[in-house]
BATISE-53583 format. One record per residue: residue in three letters; x, z, y of N, C-alpha, C, O in turn. Coordinates in steps of 0.02 Angstrom, whole numbers, plus 50000, padded with zeros to 5 digits. Atoms other than C-alpha are relative to their C-alpha. Example, Ala and Ser with C-alpha at 12.3 -4.5 7.8 and 13.67 -1.06 7.14 Angstrom:
! BATISE-53583
ALA500455000049941506155039049775500455000050060500975003350059SER499584999749941506845035749947499615003750055499865004550110
This chain:
! BATISE-53583
MET499635002450059581935826352241500494994550022500324990250063TYR499525005149984583505815952251499914994249951499734995149894LYS500155005950039583405798152188500424999549937500184997249885ASN499585000650059584875799152069500575005050002500685008350053LYS499474995050006586325809752011500584998550047500935003250067ILE499445001749957587585800252118499875002650071500315005550102THR500184997349934586665804452279500085007550000500365010450047GLN499954992750005586545822452222500735002350003500905006950040ALA499304997950004588405823552182500354999150067500775003250086LEU499705001249934588885816152351499805005550048500215007850088LEU500234994649956587825829052440500355006549983500545010450028ILE499664993950021588595842952338500715000150025500945005150053SER499305000249980590375837152374500075000550075500595002650100ALA499984999349927589935836552559499865007150022499935008850081GLY500104993049984589485854852549499305001850022499205007150051LEU500684998549979587615853852579499645004149948499845004249889THR500384995750045586365865652503499544995749957499104992349982VAL500405004050046585615857652349499915003749934500285008349919ALA500084997650069584965861652177500104994049955499974988449974ALA499795005550043585515851452028499484998049948499634994149903THR500485001150054583925851051927499684993150001499334991349954SER500365006349993583355834051988500354994049967500094988549970PHE499695005750033584585823551890500205001949928500305007849913SER499904998650071584935821951705500735001149983501184998650017THR499334998850025586445828051610500234994049959499844991049922ILE499735005750037587575814651540500095001849926500335007249910ALA499894999450072587595812551351500034992949973499964988150011ALA499955006750029587775798151231499344996250010498814998349986GLU500595004249989586575784651288500134993249967500514989149992VAL499885006150039586515770651160499524994650024498914995550019PRO500435005449976585855754251234499544997449945499724997449886GLU500485002850047584345746551152500314993949966500614989749999GLY499745005750037584835734251016500685001049970500904997149928VAL499344998550027586535742150980499925003449932499575008449925LYS500034997150068586755745650794500585004849991501165003050000LEU499494994950009587675761650759500314999849930499974998249881SER499664999550064588965763750622499725005949961499525010949990ALA500244994550042588435774550475500495005850003500305011649993THR499484994849995590085784050498500165001150073500484996950105GLN499894998549930590145792250668500605004850008500535010850018GLU499384996249994591965797850676500474996550047500554990450043LEU499555002749950593205795350818500705002849990500785008749975VAL499314997850006595105796050809500374998150065500364992450086ARG499655001049936596135798250969500735001949995500905007049966GLY499304998049991597995798051002500025004850059499685003950109ASN499994994949947598435813251107500705001350028500805006150065GLY499354999649968600265810751151500495005049971501065003249957THR499544994850023600995827051089499605005849971498995006349980GLU500324994050026600625843350999499815004550058500215005650103VAL500234995749946599595854751110500385006749999500575009149946ALA499664993549995600415870751173499535005749980499755010849954SER500504995050016598785880551150499314996950008499244991650039LEU500695002149988596895878551142499615005550038499005005250042ASP500294994849958596585894051248500004997350072500534995950099PRO500025003149934595975887351417500375004050054500545001350107HIS499664995849951596815901851506500755000649986501115004350019LYS499294999950018598505898851423500314993050004500884992049983THR499765007050000598675880051453500104997450071499855000250119GLU499895003249935599265868751593500074992449993500164989050044GLY499865007150010599435851351516499384995749987498844998349971VAL500535004850012598385835751498499804999649926499214999449911PRO500205000450071598475834951306499535005649979499065004549941GLU500444994350016597695852251295499304999050029498805000449996SER500655000949968596315847951418499574994949963498964995749960HIS500385005050037595815832651316499605003349944499015001849934VAL500324996750058595415843751166499515005350024498945005749999ILE500424994649976594715858651262499354997550031498845000850027ARG500605003149970593495847151352499444999249948498854999649966ASP500495000650054592625844551184499785006849972499225007549947LEU500134993550031592725862751130499645005050044499265009250019LEU500284995149954592185872151285499674996550059499924991550084GLU500365002949944590935868351422499975004950058499765010650049GLY500024995949940591095875051599499334999550035498844997150008LEU500615000149961589805876851735499774992850013499174991450012VAL500175007049986589895858151774500444995349960500974997349935ASN499625005350033590485842051694500074994150048499904994750107GLN499995006349962590815824251754499664994649959499664994849898ASP500285005850035589915808151714500534994649996501114995750014ALA499525005450012590735791451673500334997550064500874994650062ASP499725002249937591025787951858500335005650039500525004750097GLY499664994449967591765804951899499555004250044499805008650079ASN500464995949961590205812051980499895006849966499885007249905THR500124993350027589885830651959499285000549973498804998950009VAL500664999250032588445834151838499965006849966500485009949954PRO500074993450030587745850051759500355000749933500394996049894GLY499744998050065588615858751615499585005749976498985004949961VAL500404994150017588095876251569499545001850058498995004450048ALA500444998849942587415877951746499544994050008499774988350015GLU500475005549991585835867651763499824999050073499534993850091SER500115000849928585715870651951500455005050037500705009850008TRP499594995549958586655878952094499804999050073499504994050091GLU500145000749928586485882152280500495004150041500805008950016THR499604996349952587445888052432499734998450069499464993050081THR500215001149931587025890052616500594999550047500534997250103ASP499424999749955588785892052684500664997749967501194998249999ASN499395002150037590025885252553500485005949988501075004949974ARG499594994150014590645903152533499705004349944500065007449906THR500344996550054589345910952419499614994849960499194991149987PHE500325005050043588775900452271499615003649945499865008349914ILE500424997350054587355904452151499924994649948499674989149963PHE500075004750056587405895751981499465002749953499475008549933HIS500534998250046585865895951869500164996949932500164990849924LEU499795002350067586365894751686499394998349957498885001749960ARG500555002050045585275885851559499915005349946500405008049920LYS500154994650047584415897951443500114998049927500125002349883ASP499905002250069584695887251288500744998949984500894996349930ALA499285000850014586615887251303500215005449950500065011349959LYS499784995350052587395895251148500734998949981501004993449988TRP499355000550031589085898951074499914997349929499364997449902SER500065003050067589475890750907499825005149946499635003249891ASN500224994950048589115907450820499275002050012499025006549978GLY500714998749987587345907550892499875004850057499305005450079ASP500094995549944587645920151032499814996050063500034990350070PRO500165003449938586895915551201500614999950047501015004650047VAL499485000349949588095909751337499715003050064499195000850088THR500284996349944587845921551483500454999750062501034997650059ALA499624999549938588405923851662500595004849992501125003750021GLU499464995250011589435938651603500594996749964501174998649975ASP499465003650033590435926751491500444996550052501064996550045PHE499615003349948590965917051646500375005150043500955004050062ALA499674994849960591325932751746500615002749963501155003449992TYR499444997650041592415939451604500564994949998501154996750004SER499505005250008593315922751585500394998850064501004997850062PHE499665000949936593705920651771500485005850012501045004850036LYS499574994149991594395938351777500604999749953501165001649971ARG499455000750048595425935051621500524995050024501124996250016ALA499545005149976596185919451698500435002650058501015000750065ALA499644997349942596675929051856500445006049982500915007450018ASP499654993950020597315944451765500734998649984500884994449941PRO499295001250015599235945251768500175001349927500644998349900ALA499874998550070599165952451592499894994049955500184993549901THR500125006150038598505935651530500584995250006500714991249961ALA499425004449986600025926851606499804992749998500154988549970SER500235007049998599025911051636500454995950045500554997850103PRO499595004349957600145897051700499594996750055499874993850102TYR500445003149950598635891251799499595005250038499075003650066SER500374994849964598095907951874499924998250073499445000150106TRP500025002049929598485900452044499374996050016499154995850073TYR500605004149988596975889152021499425004450023499025002450065ILE500524995349979595825904152036500115001950073499635002450112GLU499844998449930596715908752198499844994150045499614995050102MET500135005949959596535890752259499264999350018499104996350069THR500725000349984594645892552253499845004550059499295004150088THR500074994649950594875906852380499505005349976499215008950017MET500444994850026593835917852265500225006950024500825008350025LYS499844993549971593755935352338500465004149955500335004949895ASN499514995750033595235946352290500434996549948500834999849915ALA499615003550051595995932752179500745000750013501135002249967ALA499294999649983597665932752271500285006949985500835007649958GLU499774993150011597795951652263500045001749926500505005049904ILE500004998750073597345952252078500604996649967500954999749928ILE499455003850030598605938752032500675003150017501145002949977ALA499384996849978599945947852132500085007149971500585010449983GLY499974993350029599555963952037499835005550048500005011350036LYS500164995049948598895972652193499285002349998499085006750037ALA500704998050005597075973952142499774999349927500064995449889ASP500265000350068596075976751984499604993649990499264991350035LYS500355006350014595375961151900499245000650009498904995650023GLU500724999049995593635968851906499744999050072499144998650083THR500215000949931593635966552095499944992650019499784991050076LEU500065007149986593635947552081499304998350023498815001149999GLY500645001749970592235939452181499544996049956499314990749976VAL500465003450047591185934452031499555005449969499805010449944THR500484994950023589595943751979499474996949956499174991849974ALA500575001950042588365941851836499395003750027499295009650013VAL500604997049970586745945051932499525001949945499235007449945ASP500364998750062585805943751768500284995349947500784991949960ALA499715003950055586065934851602500094992750017500544989549989ASN499975007249985585775917651678500144998450073500044992750094THR499855001249929586295919751860500705002550016500865008450006LEU499314998349983588115919451917500104999150075499964993850103LYS499845000449928588635923352096500755000050009501115004249981ILE499295000449985590345918152159500105000250075499804996450112GLU499874999149929590995923952327500714998050017501185000049982LEU499355002549978592435915552419500205003250066499785005550104ASN499754997649936593525921252563499914994750054499804996350113GLU500055005649953593435904052644499464995249977499294994949918ALA500475005250019592155890152649500374994349966500844991649995VAL499685005450038592655877352516499464994949981499094996049934PRO500545004850012591535861952523500024996549933499524993949910TYR499935003450064592215854952360500045005049942500285003349888PHE499944994850050592085871352264499664998249934499944999449880VAL500365001650062590795864952139500404995149958500424995649897LYS499565004650036591975850652093500545003849962500715002049906MET499464996150031593315863552055499785003549936500205005249894MET500264996450058592195871651925499994995749936499764997949884GLY499965004250059592465856951807500675000449965500784997049915HIS499324999850026594275861651771500075004349937499665008849925THR499884996350063594985868251606500065007550011499805011449971THR499874992949989595515884851681499365004150010499365010249998VAL500634996349989593715889451724499494998749945498894999549955LYS500445000350059593015885951551499925007249974500375011349982PRO500104993350025592265901351470500295001149930500364996449891VAL499814998050067592905910651317499535005649979499245009050021ASN500454994950027591925922351203500375006749998500835007649958LYS499654993549994592435940151249500065003649933500595006149916LYS500014996550064591945947551081500524997249952500875001049918VAL499535003350045592995934950985500725000850023501175002049983VAL499334999349972594495935651102500265007149989500845008049970GLU499774993150007594565954551097500095002049927500485006549912LYS499934998550071594365954850908500644997049970500995000349932PHE499455003550032595705942050864500624999150043501144996950019GLY499425000949956596865942051015500214992750004499794988350009ASN499745006849995597985926751021499794995549941499854989449944ASP500205003950059597335921450849499284997450006499034994349959TRP500715002149994595585917950917499934992449997499394989949981THR500055007350000596005899350929500134996949931500124990849924LYS499925002750068596335897650742499324997649974498815000749990PRO500645002750024595005887250653499535005149969498925004849980ALA500434995150034594375901850551499675004950050499155007850034ASN500254995149951594095912350709499664996850060499295000250096PHE500205003249938593655899550841499245000050011498854998449967VAL500695000449978592025901150935500004996850069500334999250115GLY500035003649936591635888851075499294998550020498824999949982ASN500685001649978590155882851176499944992550017499444990550047GLY500035007249986590565864251187499634996249946499344999149901ALA500365004250047589845849651092500334999849931500034997649883TYR499645000050064591165851850956500335006749990500435010650037VAL499674993750018591985866250865500614998349958500624993349922LEU499375001150035593735867750791499905000649925499655005749900ASP500085000150072593755863050607500675000849964500745005049920LYS499344999750031595585860050560500534999150054500424995550103TRP499445000849954597245861650651500645000449959500875005849939VAL499365000550035598815855750561500524998350053500554992650078VAL499525000849946600235858050686500434993949989500694992749935ASN499605006350000601145841750729499714994649955500044989649941GLU500315005250042599915832050621499314998050027499194992050040ARG500675001849976598095833050680499595006250019499705011749993ILE500514995049984596705843150760499334996649987499204991250015VAL500655002950018594975839750688499445004450027499425010550014LEU500584996549973593375844650779499374997349967499314991349955LYS500645002150029591645844250702499445001750049499535005950093ARG500574999149956589965843550787499765007350000499685010349947ASN500264993249993589335860250853499244999750003498954997950054THR500735000550005587525861150797499655005050046499055004350058GLN500304995149955587245876050914500014997750073499715000850117TYR499955002549931587665865651069499314998350027498904995349992TRP500675000649971586175865251186499744992950002499144991850000ASN500215007049997586155846151194500224996249938500344990149941ASP499755003150061586675842851015499584994049978499834989349947LYS500435005550021585175831550987500214993350031500044988050005LYS499775006149967585975819051108500714998049978500944992649996THR499335001550024587695819751022499944995149942499504995849899VAL500025005150053588055804750909500605000749953500525000649892ILE499394999650041589865806650849500035006849966499955012149997ASN500004993850040590005819550709500685003349996500725009449986GLN499324997250008591895821750705500494996250045500454990150050VAL499475003249961593365818450821500675003149980500735009249972THR499334997950021595195819350770500504998250054500514992550078TYR499475001149950596645821150892500684999949964500845004549926LEU499355000850033598355814950835500575000750051500564997350103PRO499454998949953599965821150921500574994949989501084996649959ILE499515005450012600935804650923500404998850064500134996450114GLU499585000749940602395804551046500294993150008500464991050063ASN499715006749997603035787251002499444994950011499004994049968GLN500555004649983601945774251088499974993949955499434991149945VAL500015005850045602475760150972499665001849934499264997949907SER500334997650061601945770250820499255000650010498854998649968GLU500714999349984600295774250905499674993150003499124992249977MET500275006749995600025755850946499904996949930499384993949916ASN500045002950068600385750550766499435003149960499094999649922ARG500554996850036599155763250698499324997850028498834997349991PHE500615002749971597845756950820499864993149971499304991649950LEU500085006850024598125738950767499834999849925499534995049901ALA500164999550072597985744550585499315003049990499085003749933GLY500684997350005596275752050624499975007549986499445010149969GLU499984992850015596825770250604499835004350061499665010250053ILE500134996449937596565775250787499504995950040499544989750042ASP500505003449960595095771150900500174999850075500014995050109ILE499804999649930595795776651069500725002750003500855008249978THR499324997549995597655778051106500085004150064499685003650111ASN499854996149940598405790151231500344995550052500194996050112GLU499645004649957599545776751304500094993449962499824992549908LEU499765005850037600275759951258500724998850020500915000550076PRO499295000849984602115755151250500104994850054499844989250051ASN499905004449943602705747351412500254993149981500034988150008GLU499685006450017603745733851328499534995449961499684989449954HIS500485004250037602235727651228499384998450041498924995150017PHE500605000649960601015727651372499774992750007499184991249996ARG500195007049988601045708951410499764996649936499294992749937ARG500225002950063600905704251227499305002549981498884998749958LEU500654997250016599445716051202499464997050044498904995750021GLN500495003149955598565708951354499834992949977499264990749984LYS500115006950022598775691551283499644999649933499184995749924GLU500255000550069598385694751100499425004749984499045003449938HIS500534995150014597205709751109499665002150066499545008050078ALA500284998649933596435708251282499375004249997499255008350042GLU500644996450005594765715151223500115007549988499655011549999ASP499854992950015595625731651174500395003550055500435009650056VAL499594997149947596715734251328499565002650057499174998850086SER500394996949945595955746351454500495002450054500955006250040ILE499594997849944596745748651626499535002550055499114998950079THR500434997049949595935760451750500435003750051500995005850036GLY499674995849951596435769051912500025007149975499575009349939ASN499934993250027597055786551879500255004750055500715003050092LEU499854995149948597165801851990500615004149981500575010249972CYS499384996850023598965805751943500614997150036500624991250055SER499365002149972600725804852015500575001849953500565007249923TYR499404999050041602385803251922500575001450047500684997750095TYR499454998349955603885811652001500555003649963500475005849906TYR499454995950025605565819951972500055006150045500055005550107GLY499944993949962605715838052025500725002450001501065002349950PHE499334997249993607345845252091499965007649998499485010550023ASN499994992750001607815863252058500265002550067500865003150078ASN499834998349931607775868852240500385006750006500665008250058ASP499664993650000608495885952192500734999549977501105004449980LYS499355000750034610065878852112500444994950035500224989450051ALA499535004749970611605870952190500154994449950500184995649890PRO500015002149930611845857052235499304997750023499244994950077PHE500675002549983609965853552234499645004350052499085002950073ASN500264996249943609695867052364500224996850066500074999450120ASP499785003949941610485854352483499534994050006499514989749963VAL500495005449991609155842652553500334993150000500014988249981ARG499665006450000610465828952573500084997249930500034991149919VAL499935002250070610745828352385499324997749974499274992649940ARG500675001850023608875828052351499784993350028499514989049993LYS500205006349968608575814152476500404994249972500124988849959ALA499585005450026610045803852412499754997649932499704991649920LEU500245001950067609405804252233499324996650004499184991949967SER500665003149992607635800252288500044993050028499724988450003TYR499945006549968608135785952401500264994749953500064988849956ALA499665004950043609185777652265499574997749941499794993649901ILE500465002350053607695775752146499644993850025499274994150074ASP500345006349982607085757752155499305000049969499214998149911ARG500684999350026605225760552137499674993449986499224993049944ASP500295006650014604825742052142500204997649930499794994649895ILE499785001850068605865739051985499615004149949499395001449898ILE500384995750047605005753951901499304997349990499084996549934THR500715001850005603235748251941499884992849979499404991549942LYS500135007150015603415729351927500354997649937500054993949898ALA499625002650057604765726351797499935004449937499825001849882LEU500024995650059604725741751684499295001849979499165002449919LEU500684998150016602875746151694499534993950004499264991849953GLY500375006349992601955731051765499275000149981499004994949962GLN500714999650019600195737351732499555001350060498955002250052GLY500384998749940599655739851912500185006550034499885008450084GLN499774993949967600585755951952500264998450070500524992950081LYS499755000949932601025758252136500625004250012500665009849987PRO499414995949982602715763952204499775006450035499315006350075GLY500204993749971602615782252252500495002550052501085003550038TYR499604997249946603265788452419499695006450027499955009450074PHE500324993749983602075803152433499695002849935499594999149887LEU500234996750060601395815752308499284998249983499114997349924THR500715001150011599535812452330499864992649991500024988650036PRO500145007250010598945795752256499474997450048499035001050070GLU500465003149951598025783652368499284999949976498824999350017ILE500685000350028596515783752251499615006350016499005006550007THR500324993649986596145801752305499464999250054499574995850104ALA500565000549953594475803552395500195002750069500515007950075ASN499904997949930594565804652586500735001550017500885006150054PHE499294999249986596455802852589500304993350020500264988449982ASN499695006149975597335789752693500725001350017500885003050074PRO499304998149991599205792052671500384995350048500214989450056VAL499565003949957600535786352794500674999549964500975004749948THR499365000950035602085778952711500565002950043500645001050101PRO499444997149961603605789352764500534994750016500534989349987GLN499525004849975605045780752852500444997149944500564991049943TYR499555002650052606165779452697499644995049955499954990749924GLY500405004750041604745770452607499944993250032499764988349999LYS500055006449963604775756852741500664996249999500674990350019LEU499365003350003606625752952716500054995449940499684996249891SER499855004050060607275739552598500395004449952500675009549972GLN499634995950048608065746152438500745000150018501075005250008LYS499295000249980609775740552502500135005150055500635008750054GLU499934995249946609515750852660499955007249974500315011649997ARG500064993350029608945765852558500635002049963500855007849968ASN499384998450037610485764752447500575001850047500955006450033GLU499474998549952611635764452597499905006950031500385010750038LYS500154993449972610775779552673500145005449948500405010749965ALA499884995250054610885788352504500755001549993500945007349983LYS499274999150005612775785552496500255004550057500675008950046GLU499794996149943612985792752670499815007449991500225011950003LEU500244993150010611945808252629500415003649946500585009449954LEU499624996950054612875811452466500715001650022500985006850004ALA499324998849975614555809752552500015006050047500475010150046GLU500054994349954613995821952687499955006649961500185011849984ALA500084994050041613555834152548500625001549958500655006549922GLY499374998750034615325832552478500104996649933500544998449895PHE499945003650064615065820552333500204992750012499884989150049ASP499775007049997616035804252314500394998549936500345002349888SER499645002050061617165795352188500515005249978500675005749919SER499514994850019618425809552195499675006549979499985010849948ASN500394994150020617075822652170499294997849982498814999250018PRO500655002850018615645814152077499495005349980499665010549952LEU500554995550017613965822552056499794998849928499684993149907GLU500235000350070613475826451876499475005349990499535010950014PHE500544995350013611885834751815499604997749940499714992349913THR500425001650057610585835051676499294998350024499015001750066LEU500695002149986608915825851685499575001749939499674998949885LEU500424997750055607585834351579499344996149999499034994950051TYR500665003150007606055825351511499715001949932500075003649886ASN500324998550064604775828451374500024993849955499974988249979THR499915005550049604945817951216499454994850005498864996349995SER500465005649993604145801051243500434993850012500894993950053GLU499625006149991604805783351228499934997350071500424994850100ASN500105002449932604035778651395500395004050052500705001250097HIS499614995849954604815793551485500754998649992501124998550041LYS499295001350014606485789651402500224993550034500754993250065LYS499825006449970606475771551461500085000650076500544997750105LEU499944999149928606165776851641500615004250018500955002850067ALA499424995749987607495790451632500654996049994501104996850034VAL499415004250009608775778051566500094995350060500644994550085ALA499975004749943608335765651704500215003550065500635001050102ILE499854996449938608405778551844500715002750000501065002550051ALA499304997750006610035786051780500484994250013501014995250044SER499595006049988610745768351783500024998350075500554996550101MET500025001349928610175766051964500455004950037500835002950082TRP499584995049968611015782352014500744998649989501154999250034LYS499295001550017612625777451925500254994150040500804994250068LYS499795006149967612685760152000500035000850076500514998450107SER500054999449927612185764752178500425005650029500695005150084LEU499694994049972612965781952197500595002749960500925007449983GLY499474997350042614215784552056499825006749970500265010549949VAL500254993750027613135799051996499894999449925499664994349900THR500114999950073613085803851812499445004949983499495010949995ALA500554995850022611435810351744499985000049924499884994849893LYS500054999350072611465816851566499275001149981498955005650008LEU500714999550019609765814251483499905005249946500275005449897GLU500184995050051608975828551387499254999949989498865001150036ASN500724999850016607305827251299499835006149958500235008249915GLN500244994250038606315841951231499274999049982498914995550017GLU500705000450019604675843551139499595003850052499845008250087TRP500444998149945603185847451250500025007450017500125009250075LYS500064992949985603045866351233500665002850026500675006750074THR499344997649978604925869551251500154997550070500415001150112TYR499915003149935605005857551398499615003950054499895005350107LEU500414996349952603575866851486500315006950014500335009150071ASP499714993349992604395883751455500634999850043500715003950088ASN499375000549962606095878351522499884998050072500235000450117ARG500165002049932605325870151673499755006050040499955007250097ARG500304994349967604325885651714500535005450016500495008750067GLN499484994949991605865896851694500584997650044501045001450059GLY499485002649956606935885551804500634997949964501164997449994ASN499425002050039608095880251663500084992450001500024989149949PHE499915007249993608405862751729500364998550066500375002650112ASP499725002549937609345852751861499494995650035499264996950090VAL500525004649978608135838351882499534998949941499774998349884THR500475000750055606545836451780499474994850014499234994150070ARG500575004649996605275822951746499375004350004499325009549972ALA500644996549995603535828551795499454995150020499584989750046GLY500585003849979601795821851823499465004850020499425010449993TRP500554995549980600285829151909499364995950005499344990750038CYS500655003249996598475824251885499525004750036499525010750024GLY500454995949959597145830252006499535004149958499225001749910ASP500474995650034596135845151949499294998950027498805001049996TYR500635002149969594755838852065500204994650049500784994150068ASN499835005949960594645823552175500025001650075499565000150113GLU499894998149931595325830352339500755001150008501085003449961ALA499274999949990597075830052416500325006849985500895007149963SER499724993350011597305848952403500185001149927500605005349911SER499844999250071597325847152214500724998049985501025000449937PHE499305001950006599035838952235500445004250046500955006950024LEU499574996949950599715846652393500085007549990500595010350010SER499944992850013599365864652341500555001449949500815007049946LEU499484999250051600605861852199500665002250029501045005749997MET499364998649969602055863352320499995006250045500495007650079GLN500014993749963601485879652401500435005149964500465005149902SER499524995350030602725893652372499675005049953500015007749909ASN500344995250043601405904752291499674996949938499305000249902ASN500315003450056600895891752162500455000849938501034998849939SER499604998650060601465896751987500204993649963500624993949918SER499805006450030601575878251938500494996250045500664990450032ASN499495002949955602815874852080500685000949966501095005049989ASP499384999450039604235872551954500634998450039501155001350025PRO499395001349961605455865052082500195005950045500735005850075LYS499874994149959605335881952173500114998250074500555000950107TYR500005001849929605045873652341499705005750040499155008050024ASN500244994449960604845887152473500104998450073500654999050099SER499975002049930604445881452649499455003550039498865002550025LYS500494996749957603595892252780499594994950039498994995750050ALA500345005349962603185876452877499464996749958498894995749980TYR500485003350045602345868252728499435004749983498845002749985ASP500524995250016601415884052678499525000950059498925001750049GLY500424999349941600785885652856499524994250010498944995250026ILE500425006049995600135867852860499435000449949498854999149966MET500514999850052599225870252695499505005750011498915005049995ALA500454994549985598505887052748499484997850052498894999550046LYS500465002649950597745878552900499504995249969498914995449983ALA500435005050031597075864252795499475003249956498895001149958LEU500474997050048596275875352665499485004550034498965006150004SER500484995849965595425886152796499584995950050499124998550081SER500365004249952594815871452901499314998149974499234996449915THR500685002150019592955867552900499874992850021499324990250011SER500075006949977593255850252975500344995249953500954995849941ASP499715004950045593525835752856500534995950036501064994350007VAL499525004049960594405825952994500645003850011501195001150003GLU499404995949988595585840253035500395000949935501015000749934ARG499674998950064595935843352851500414993849980500974994449956GLU499665006250018596395825052823500654999350041501164997150014LYS499405000449958597625825752970500535004949976501135003349975LEU499524994950024598415841652902500304997949933500884999349919TYR499735002450063598585833852729500554994850012501064994749978ALA499495005049982599535819252809500625003550027501185001350013GLU499444996149974600625832052899500395003349943501005003749944ALA499684996950058600965840852734500444994949963501004996549942GLU499615005350033601525824452655500634998450040501164997150012LYS499435001449956602665821452805500545005449990501135003949990GLN499534994450011603455838652777500354999349933500955000649927LEU499695001150066603745834652593500534994550003501054995149972ALA499525005449993604615818452640500635002350037501184999850024GLU499444997349962605715828252760500435004649957501045004549960ASP499644995050041606175841852635500184997349931500654999849900MET499885003350064606115830952477500125004949941500625004349907PRO499914995650057605865845052350499894996349934500134998549881ILE500125004350057605285831552231500124992750021500134991250081ALA499945007249986605555812752217499394996549970499384995249910PRO500585003850026603865803952201500264993249974500694990250005ILE499755006350029604105788552090499444994849996499544989250019TYR500545004850001602435780252055499325003449993499285009149970GLN500694997850009600555782152058499744996749936499804990749926TYR500225002350066599785780551886499434994950002499044994650049VAL500635002650025598555769051810499965002549928500475004549900LYS500054998050070597885773651639499924993849958499404990649958ALA500005005850045598335760051516500005002549928500455006149908ARG500044998050070597795762551337499624994749961499364990049990LEU500385004450043597015753651190499365003549980499375009349957VAL500654997250018595155756551159499654994949956499544989249976SER500345004550047594295748951008499324997850028498965001750059THR500655002749977592805737851046499425003349963498845002549984LYS500554996650036591805748150921499825006750032499345009950011VAL500154993749965591875763251038499534998650058499724995150106GLY500475000749945590335763851148500005006350042500175011750018GLY500044994249957590095775351297500665002350028500705007850057TYR499344998249973591945775351345499974999850076499754994850105ALA500044999449926592105781151528500594996450032501124999350041SER499455004149973593155767151602500075000450075500514997250104ASN499994999749927592815771851782500075007250026499865008850081ASN499914993049981593275790251785500735001050022501195000749981ALA499324999749971594785792651901500425005749971501035005449972GLU499634994350028595245809351819500084999449925500345003949892ASP499945001350071595165801851644499675005649958499935007749907LYS500374994950037593905814951589499534996649951499014994049969LEU500385003250054593265808451424499685005449957500025009949932PHE500364995250042591935818051329499764996349937499404991349942THR500215003250062591675813551146499255000049994498964995349964LYS500734999550005589855819051162499654994150034499074992650019ASP500305005649964589565804051278500134993349965499904988149988MET499815006350033590255791251154499644999149933499305003749908TYR500315001650065589665782850994500404994249969500754990650003ILE499645005250037590355771150860499514994549981499004995849949ILE500435005750013589595753750848500164997149931500744996949910ALA499915002850067589335745950678500384993450003500334989750052ASP499645006450004590465731550625499494994349998498974994849966LYS500455005749998589685714750659500084995749937499754990749929
C-alpha cells in the first residue's frame, strides 16, 4: 500500500506499474467547525459563450470548465494537480504500452444507465473518427494509441483503434509507443465519455438540456445562449453523497470590468479573470478576494505561415523581436507573468528551457535587428508592411493588441489593423487560415512539455499557423518515441531552439491565473497548475 495519493501519482507519472485503489478520490472535504450556507449555489464567470458542450467538438478552455462538471473521464486531478481516480478506480501497466483500467461498478449516467468500458471505447473511436470532425482528434494520435493516426487520416476504420472493452468494467488500451505519462493524458476533455444511445438518438442536439445525459457530478439544467448555463446536481453520480454544492451557473462575460463589478456586487463567486488596469486597486482594497496562481499556459501571436509575407521568416522574426515583453508583463499586466521567449512555460514538469539568443538581447538591440530583417524582406518607409491582427473579443486581449500594434508602428513603421471576433467565429477563422496574425493561447492538456511542443507539429489539427518543418517534426518524433526522460528533455530543448529559429509564432508571456474568488467559497483549488476546478470539490461557507 502506498502512503498517500501524492506518492501514488508520482509513481504513475514515472511509468511504474501500480494500482490506484490505495488512495481516496477527491471530493468536497469540509473542515470540522466550518458552518455551511443553507444555499449551496455557485456562480462562475466563464469568459465567453461556449462553442459546444460536446467533448469531441470542443477545443477551448471555456468549454472545458463546464464539461469538467458534466462528464467524468477515467481519471481526475486533485487540488494540487495530482492524478486521482475518476470512473477508473484502478489501473496497471507493465510496459507503458498496454494499460488496463478497472472501472468502478457504481458509476452511472444521469439517466441511471451504468457507465461501461464500451462507453469509453465508443467515445475514443468517435473522437478519432474523421466523420466527427473533432478539432482535437490529434490528441488521440498524440497518445500513440494503435491505429489512431491511420484512422484520423481516413486510412483505417475507427473500429481498429487500440481500445477494447474486455468486459463491462475492464478497458484495455494499446499504444504503439511507450508513453510514461499516458495516465495523465486521460484527464483531458477529449477523452471524456459520451452516452452512445443518446448521441445516436439526438445527433448534434444531444447537448440540449432536454436531451443531455452525462456521468459527471452535475447535469445540464438550463442553457440560455450568451446569458447563462445552469447545472444541477446529478443524483446518479457515484460519489454524489460527497457533493455539497447543488447548483453551479456559468456566465459568459467577455468584459472583465463588468465581471469584476458583478463580483463586487455579490452576484459572482469566482471570476474568470480580472481587469488588468484594476489589479493594483483590487490587491489593495480586496486582497482577501484576489487569487494569483501559477498557470500552465502560454500567450502568443501566431503568424499565417502559408500566406505572404508571413511565409518569410524574416518578417516573422522582425515582428516577434519588436514586441517589448517586459512592458507587457510588468507595466500592462503586472501580476507575475513572465516574458515569453519559448512556447513551453517554465512551470512545466521536468522542463528546463534555454533562453534563445534574441531573448538575451536588450529591447533596443532587438528593435535594430528587427528593422534590418524587415528591410531585407523588402519593407521600409517606401513600402510599409500592413496586415490584420485578429483576436477574440476581450478587453484584456484588446489592450495588449493595441499596445503591441503601437510597438510595431513606433519601432518598424508597421501598421496592424485590429479585428476582434466573438469566440466561435474567431476559432473557425483561425482554423480555416482566415487571418494574417492572430492572438492565441495554449494551456497544457497534461503537465509535460509535449503538451505544448506537439502543437507545432505539421500533423496537428490545432496547428493554426500552419507551421510545417521536417526538422521540427523529426525532433518531436524522436522525443515522443524516446524511453529516456533525460534524452526527451534534451530533445524538447532542441525543439524550442528550432521554433526560435523558424519563428512560426511569437511567444509573448507565460500566464499566471489572476481572478477574484469569494472568501465564502471553500475547497477552491489554488495550487492546480492546469486550473482544473471541479465544483464537486467545493462548498459555500455560511456568512459570519
